[in-house]
C-alpha positions in Angstrom: 35.9 15.1 -18.9 37.0 12.0 -21.0 37.9 12.1 -24.6 35.1 11.0 -27.0 36.4 7.5 -27.8 36.0 7.2 -31.6 39.5 5.8 -32.4 41.2 2.4 -31.9 44.4 3.4 -30.2 47.6 1.5 -29.3 48.9 2.1 -25.8 52.0 3.9 -27.1 52.8 7.4 -25.9 55.2 9.1 -28.5 57.2 11.9 -27.0 59.9 12.7 -29.7 60.4 11.9 -33.4 63.1 12.5 -35.9 63.1 11.5 -39.6 61.4 8.1 -39.7 61.8 7.2 -36.1 59.5 7.8 -33.2 60.5 7.4 -29.6 58.0 6.7 -26.8 58.0 7.7 -23.1 59.9 4.6 -22.2 62.7 5.3 -24.6 61.7 2.7 -27.1 62.2 3.5 -30.8 59.7 2.7 -33.5 60.3 2.8 -37.3 57.4 4.9 -38.8 56.2 3.3 -42.1 52.8 4.9 -41.8 53.5 8.6 -41.4 50.4 9.2 -39.4 48.2 8.4 -42.5 50.6 9.6 -45.0 51.0 13.1 -43.3 54.7 13.1 -42.5 56.2 13.7 -46.0 59.6 15.1 -45.3 60.3 13.3 -42.0 59.5 14.1 -38.4 61.0 17.3 -36.9 63.0 18.2 -40.0 65.3 21.1 -39.1 64.3 23.2 -42.1 60.7 22.7 -41.1 61.2 23.4 -37.4 63.4 26.5 -38.1 60.8 28.0 -40.5 57.9 27.5 -38.2 59.8 28.8 -35.2 60.9 32.0 -36.9 57.4 32.6 -38.4 55.7 32.2 -35.0 58.1 34.8 -33.6 56.9 37.3 -36.3 53.2 36.7 -36.7 51.2 33.4 -36.4 47.7 34.4 -37.5 45.4 37.0 -39.0 42.4 36.5 -41.1 42.1 36.4 -44.9 40.8 40.0 -44.7 44.4 41.2 -45.3 47.1 40.4 -47.9 49.3 37.4 -47.0 52.3 37.2 -49.3 53.1 33.7 -48.1 50.0 32.5 -50.0 51.3 33.9 -53.2 54.7 32.4 -52.6 53.2 29.0 -52.0 51.1 29.3 -55.1 54.2 30.0 -57.1 56.1 27.1 -55.6 53.2 24.7 -56.3 53.0 25.8 -59.9 56.7 25.1 -60.4 56.8 21.7 -58.7 53.4 20.3 -59.8 53.6 21.6 -63.4 50.0 23.0 -63.2 50.7 26.3 -64.8 47.7 28.7 -65.2 45.8 27.2 -62.2 44.9 29.1 -59.1 45.2 27.9 -55.4 42.5 28.0 -52.7 43.8 27.1 -49.2 41.9 25.4 -46.4 42.6 23.2 -43.5 41.9 19.4 -44.3 41.4 17.0 -47.0 37.7 16.7 -46.4 37.4 20.4 -46.5 39.3 20.5 -49.8 36.9 17.9 -51.4 33.9 19.9 -50.1 35.1 23.0 -51.8 36.0 21.2 -55.0 32.5 19.8 -55.1 31.0 23.2 -54.5 33.0 24.8 -57.3 32.1 22.0 -59.7 28.3 22.5 -59.0 28.6 26.3 -59.2 30.3 25.9 -62.6 27.8 23.8 -64.4 24.6 24.0 -62.2 24.3 20.3 -61.6 24.1 18.3 -58.4 24.9 14.7 -59.1 28.4 13.2 -58.7 30.1 10.0 -60.0 32.3 8.3 -57.5 34.0 4.9 -57.1 33.5 1.8 -55.0 36.0 1.5 -52.1 36.5 5.3 -52.3 37.4 7.4 -49.3 37.0 11.2 -49.5 36.5 12.3 -45.9 33.8 12.5 -43.1 32.2 15.8 -43.7 28.7 15.8 -45.2 29.4 15.9 -48.9 32.7 14.1 -48.7 31.3 11.2 -46.7 28.4 10.8 -49.2 31.1 10.2 -51.8 32.8 7.6 -49.5 31.8 4.0 -50.2 31.2 3.2 -46.5 27.5 3.4 -45.3 28.6 2.7 -41.7 30.1 6.2 -41.3 27.2 7.9 -43.2 24.5 9.4 -40.9 20.9 9.9 -42.2 21.8 13.6 -42.5 24.5 12.7 -45.1 22.4 10.4 -47.3 20.6 13.0 -49.4 23.3 13.8 -51.8 23.0 12.6 -55.4 25.9 10.1 -55.9 26.4 7.1 -58.1 29.2 4.5 -57.4 30.9 2.3 -60.0 34.0 0.1 -59.9 37.4 1.3 -60.9 38.4 0.2 -64.4 34.8 -0.7 -65.4 34.7 1.1 -68.7 31.2 -0.2 -69.6 29.7 1.1 -66.4 31.5 4.4 -66.9 30.0 5.0 -70.3 26.6 3.9 -69.2 26.7 6.3 -66.2 27.5 9.2 -68.5 24.7 8.3 -71.0 22.2 8.1 -68.1 23.1 11.2 -66.0 24.4 14.7 -66.3 27.2 14.9 -63.6 28.5 18.0 -61.9 31.7 16.1 -61.3 33.5 12.9 -61.3 35.8 12.5 -58.2 38.5 9.8 -58.2 41.6 9.1 -56.1 44.9 9.1 -57.8 45.4 5.8 -55.9 42.7 4.6 -53.4 44.2 4.6 -50.0 41.7 3.4 -47.4 40.2 1.3 -50.2 43.4 -0.9 -50.2 46.0 1.0 -52.4 44.1 0.4 -55.6 45.2 2.3 -58.7 43.0 3.1 -61.7 44.6 2.2 -64.9 46.0 5.0 -67.1 43.6 4.0 -69.9 40.6 4.3 -67.4 41.7 7.8 -66.1 42.2 8.9 -69.7 38.7 7.8 -70.6 37.2 9.6 -67.6 39.1 12.7 -68.7 37.7 12.4 -72.3 34.1 11.9 -71.1 34.3 14.8 -68.6 35.4 17.0 -71.5 32.6 15.9 -73.9 29.9 16.2 -71.2 31.1 19.4 -69.5 31.7 17.5 -66.3 34.3 18.6 -63.8 37.1 16.1 -63.2 38.3 16.2 -59.6 41.4 14.3 -58.7 41.5 13.5 -55.0 45.3 13.5 -54.4 45.0 14.0 -50.6 46.8 10.7 -49.8 48.4 9.8 -53.2 49.9 13.2 -54.0 52.8 15.4 -52.9 55.4 13.2 -54.4 54.5 9.9 -52.7 54.4 7.9 -56.0 57.5 9.4 -57.6 55.6 12.1 -59.5 54.1 15.1 -57.7 50.5 13.7 -58.3 49.7 10.1 -58.8 47.4 10.9 -61.8 50.3 12.4 -63.7 51.5 8.9 -64.4 48.5 8.7 -66.7 49.4 11.8 -68.6 46.2 13.6 -67.9 45.2 17.0 -66.3 42.4 17.4 -63.9 40.1 20.4 -63.6 40.5 20.5 -59.8 43.1 18.7 -57.7 42.6 18.3 -54.0 45.5 18.2 -51.5 46.2 17.8 -47.8 48.0 15.1 -45.7 51.7 15.5 -46.7 51.2 19.1 -47.6 52.0 20.5 -44.2 54.0 17.6 -42.6 51.7 17.5 -39.6 50.5 21.2 -39.6 46.9 21.2 -40.6 46.7 22.5 -44.2 44.7 21.5 -47.3 44.1 23.1 -50.7 42.8 22.8 -54.2 44.3 23.6 -57.5 41.7 25.2 -59.8 41.7 25.3 -63.6 41.7 28.7 -65.3 38.1 28.4 -66.6 36.8 28.7 -63.1 35.8 32.3 -62.4 36.2 33.3 -58.7 33.2 35.0 -57.0 33.7 36.7 -53.7 31.9 34.8 -50.9 31.4 31.5 -52.8 34.3 29.9 -50.8 35.8 31.0 -47.5 37.8 29.9 -44.5 38.9 31.4 -41.2 42.1 29.4 -40.6 43.0 28.3 -44.2 46.1 29.8 -45.7 47.3 31.3 -42.4 50.9 32.3 -41.9 52.0 29.1 -40.1 50.2 26.8 -42.5 51.9 28.5 -45.5 55.3 28.4 -43.8 54.8 24.7 -43.2 53.8 24.0 -46.8 56.6 26.1 -48.2 59.2 24.2 -46.0 57.8 20.9 -47.2 58.3 21.9 -50.8 61.8 23.3 -50.2 62.9 20.1 -48.6 61.2 17.9 -51.2 63.2 19.7 -53.9 66.5 20.0 -52.1 66.7 16.4 -51.0 65.0 15.0 -54.2 62.4 13.1 -52.1 60.2 12.2 -55.1 63.2 10.4 -56.5 63.9 8.7 -53.2 60.2 7.6 -53.0 60.4 6.0 -56.4 63.8 4.3 -55.6 62.9 2.9 -52.2 59.5 1.8 -53.3 61.1 -0.2 -56.1 63.4 -1.8 -53.6 60.5 -2.9 -51.4 58.6 -4.2 -54.5 61.6 -6.1 -55.7 61.9 -7.8 -52.3 58.2 -8.4 -51.5 56.4 -8.2 -54.9 57.2 -11.8 -55.6 57.2 -13.1 -52.0 54.5 -15.7 -52.7 54.9 -17.2 -49.2 53.0 -14.3 -47.7 51.9 -11.7 -50.2 48.9 -12.5 -52.4 49.2 -9.1 -54.3 51.7 -6.2 -54.1 50.0 -2.9 -55.1 50.9 0.8 -55.4 53.7 3.0 -56.6 56.6 4.7 -54.9 56.0 4.8 -51.1 52.3 4.2 -51.4 52.3 0.4 -51.0 49.6 -2.1 -50.3 50.5 -5.7 -49.3 47.5 -8.0 -49.6 48.3 -10.9 -47.3 47.3 -14.6 -47.9 44.2 -14.9 -45.6 44.8 -18.6 -45.2 48.3 -18.2 -43.8 48.4 -18.3 -39.9 50.7 -15.3 -39.8 48.2 -13.0 -41.5 45.9 -12.8 -38.5 48.5 -11.3 -36.2 51.0 -9.8 -38.5 50.3 -6.2 -38.1 50.3 -6.6 -34.3 53.6 -8.5 -34.4 55.2 -5.9 -36.7 54.3 -3.2 -34.2 54.7 -4.9 -30.9 57.6 -7.2 -31.7 59.3 -5.5 -34.6 58.6 -1.9 -33.3 57.4 -0.7 -36.8 54.3 1.3 -37.5 52.3 0.3 -40.5 48.7 0.9 -41.6 45.8 -1.4 -42.6 43.0 -1.6 -45.0 40.4 -4.2 -44.0 41.6 -7.4 -42.3 44.4 -8.6 -44.6 45.9 -5.6 -46.3 49.1 -3.8 -44.9 49.4 -0.2 -46.0 52.9 1.4 -46.1 52.9 5.3 -46.3 56.2 6.2 -44.7 57.9 9.6 -44.9 59.5 10.1 -48.3 62.9 10.3 -46.7 62.8 6.6 -45.8 66.3 5.2 -46.1 67.4 1.9 -47.8 68.5 0.3 -44.5 65.2 1.2 -42.9 63.3 -0.4 -45.7 65.5 -3.4 -45.3 64.7 -3.6 -41.6 61.0 -3.9 -42.4 61.5 -6.4 -45.2 63.6 -8.7 -43.0 61.1 -8.6 -40.1 58.2 -9.1 -42.4 59.7 -12.2 -43.9 60.7 -13.5 -40.5 57.1 -13.3 -39.3 55.9 -15.6 -42.0 58.8 -18.1 -41.7 58.3 -18.4 -38.0 54.7 -19.5 -38.5 55.6 -22.4 -40.8 
């Protein structure tokens, strides 16, 4: 039976990985500057992570949420401390799309409304509600097209105010920084305006931090650079360093009702152990500080590299390099970076390189990428 072929794949068979380096079955090493879609946060096969999961698996790997799991409470306490979201509660699930689905349900339950305001170029997942909020009709089946959703551009203050005058929204959902959309960050003023309008209109503000959160920008959540607090924050990706885990932080005004939300696998022993190990390593190794420092280094080197980069976007280790489409190197750059430079990167569209490396990326590893990136352009002159 063949695998259902829905992914574009490279013919690379990874067999081991450590830190920011992946090794294939031929013994060839690759520098990982993509982290498997921003999933690998503390580095591949971190010894603290491996030890914690191994020891937990030898005790108990799974039971349902029908019994008490103290690891969930321990994770909630750690998230409160590192995120600064005191007074909030934690619901655990398995993925980013699932986190967004649960956030939308809670918002709709709270104010009884069904329309949501989202943003152009957004990506929130591929499940029914999440894909309806994703600005890509190609991945939306007819079954997913009946949700009440409006889309406006980021930083369009006039459109934002008109939308609130016209509609009563259950929620506004916005990414701290758009990932799939090309590393596009809403301005602090725009996020602050959304916060104000949501408060006035009793609309729930959902911050999708699935890709931009967990320390990637130098703060725990990207929206914290704007000095605002969301009503619900959705998380996944780097939360488990590769173990499937997602979650939502929920403001204290939401009253839990038994049966409204539920999950079979969410918050299981292994998921909580993985998430706790991630937070432990992030704090002990100051990975948020490292993300900010190495991100600044890359920006200093490439932010003004007018030969190849049309625009440098992002914060910390969530970086978008929009290439000059007229330059001959732009057409083959990502292939060359991977096949010749042996460096994994991501993409958004045809001419945007996305960098989402583990937060433990070292200075010399960043310099390796910068040097090869510049060489690719120079060789095409």
